[in-house]
C-alpha positions in Angstrom: 3.4 11.8 19.7 0.2 12.9 17.8 -0.4 11.1 14.7 -2.6 12.0 11.8 -4.9 8.4 10.3 -6.6 7.9 7.4 -7.6 4.8 5.6 -8.3 4.0 1.9 -10.3 0.9 0.5 -9.4 -0.6 -2.8 -9.8 -3.7 -4.8 -6.8 -5.3 -6.1 -5.9 -8.9 -7.4 -2.7 -11.0 -6.6 -0.7 -13.9 -6.0 1.9 -15.0 -3.6 4.3 -17.0 -5.9 5.8 -19.9 -3.6 3.1 -20.1 -1.0 2.1 -23.3 0.4 -1.7 -23.0 -0.1 -4.3 -21.4 -1.7 -3.1 -17.8 -2.0 -0.8 -19.1 -4.7 -3.6 -18.9 -6.6 -5.0 -16.0 -8.5 -7.3 -13.9 -6.5 -8.1 -10.3 -5.0 -9.0 -8.6 -2.0 -11.2 -5.6 -1.0 -8.1 -4.3 1.0 -8.2 -1.4 3.5 -5.1 0.4 3.9 -4.3 2.7 7.1 -1.9 5.5 6.9 -0.6 6.9 10.0 1.3 10.1 9.6 3.5 12.3 12.1 5.2 15.4 11.9 7.8 17.0 14.4 4.9 19.6 15.4 1.6 20.7 14.5 0.9 23.2 12.2 -0.5 26.8 13.1 -3.8 25.4 13.5 -3.2 22.3 15.4 -3.0 19.6 12.9 -0.3 17.1 11.7 -1.5 17.1 8.2 -4.8 17.8 7.0 -6.9 14.5 6.2 -7.6 15.7 2.7 -3.9 16.1 2.0 -3.2 12.4 3.3 -6.1 11.3 0.7 -4.7 13.8 -2.0 -1.0 12.3 -1.4 -1.7 8.8 -0.2 -5.0 7.9 -0.9 -5.2 8.9 -4.4 -1.7 6.9 -5.4 -3.5 3.9 -4.0 -6.2 4.6 -6.6 -4.1 5.7 -9.5 -1.7 2.5 -8.7 -3.3 -0.4 -7.4 -7.0 0.0 -7.5 -8.6 -2.6 -9.8 -5.1 -3.8 -11.0 -3.2 -6.8 -10.5 0.1 -7.1 -8.4 2.5 -9.4 -9.6 6.1 -10.1 -8.5 8.8 -9.6 -10.9 10.3 -13.1 -10.5 6.9 -14.7 -10.7 6.8 -17.6 -13.0 3.3 -17.0 -14.1 4.2 -13.3 -15.2 5.0 -13.8 -18.9 1.8 -15.8 -19.4 -0.3 -13.0 -17.2 1.2 -10.3 -19.5 -0.1 -11.8 -22.5 -3.7 -12.2 -21.2 -4.0 -8.4 -20.1 -0.7 -6.3 -19.8 -2.6 -3.2 -18.9 -4.1 -4.2 -15.6 -0.7 -5.8 -14.3 1.3 -4.2 -11.9 5.0 -5.6 -11.5 6.4 -5.4 -8.4 9.9 -5.7 -7.0 8.2 -7.7 -4.1 6.1 -10.8 -3.7 2.7 -9.1 -2.8 2.1 -10.2 0.3 0.2 -7.7 2.8 3.6 -7.4 4.8 5.6 -6.6 1.6 2.9 -3.9 0.5 2.9 -2.3 3.7 6.6 -2.0 3.8 6.6 -0.8 0.3 4.2 2.1 0.8 6.2 3.2 3.9 9.6 2.8 2.4 9.1 4.0 -1.3 5.6 5.6 -1.8 5.2 7.7 1.1 8.8 8.9 0.8 8.1 10.4 -2.6 4.3 11.4 -2.2 5.3 13.0 1.0 8.3 15.2 0.1 8.2 18.5 1.1 5.1 18.2 3.5 7.4 17.9 6.5 5.5 14.7 7.5 6.2 11.2 7.2 4.3 7.8 7.1 5.4 6.0 10.5 2.9 3.3 10.0 0.9 1.3 7.5 -1.8 -1.3 8.0 -2.8 -3.4 5.2 -6.1 -5.1 6.1 -6.6 -8.4 3.3 -9.7 -9.1 5.3 -11.5 -7.9 8.1 -9.4 -10.8 10.2 -6.0 -10.6 8.5 -3.8 -7.5 8.4 -0.1 -6.7 8.3 1.6 -3.4 10.0 4.7 -2.3 9.1 6.2 0.6 11.1 9.4 2.6 11.3 11.5 3.1 14.3 11.9 6.7 15.5 
C-alpha cells in the first residue's frame, strides 16, 4: 500500500477531566498532527492525493476548528465556568480530549466528512502532544 502523509502544527489548550495527575489542570500543547491518507489506486500522475489537498481538507480544518482554542469535554465539571470566562475560544467535544481521543475523532468523524468525494481515506492519525508523547489511531483495512 502506498500512502501520502502530511503533518500540521497547532497550539491547543485542554484539560483531561478525571486525570489522576497534572493533566487535570488547564494547560496546552503545541500539537503536531500527522495525517496518513490512502487510496485504492494512484491517480493519473502517480499520487495518492496531492499534498496541497491534504492541507486544504485536513490541515485547514485543524486551523479553523482547533488552533488557539481550548478543547473541553461536554461532561467536564468545569465546562460551565470556562464558558462564563470565554465562550468563544471553547470547543466542546463529545470526548475527553486526550491525544488518543483526538486522533480517533479526526479519523472517524472529521476525515470522513472532509475527504468525502475524494476517493481517499484517512487510515492513520498521530497526535503528538510533545516530542516525547504521541498517540496513534489506525483503521483496520
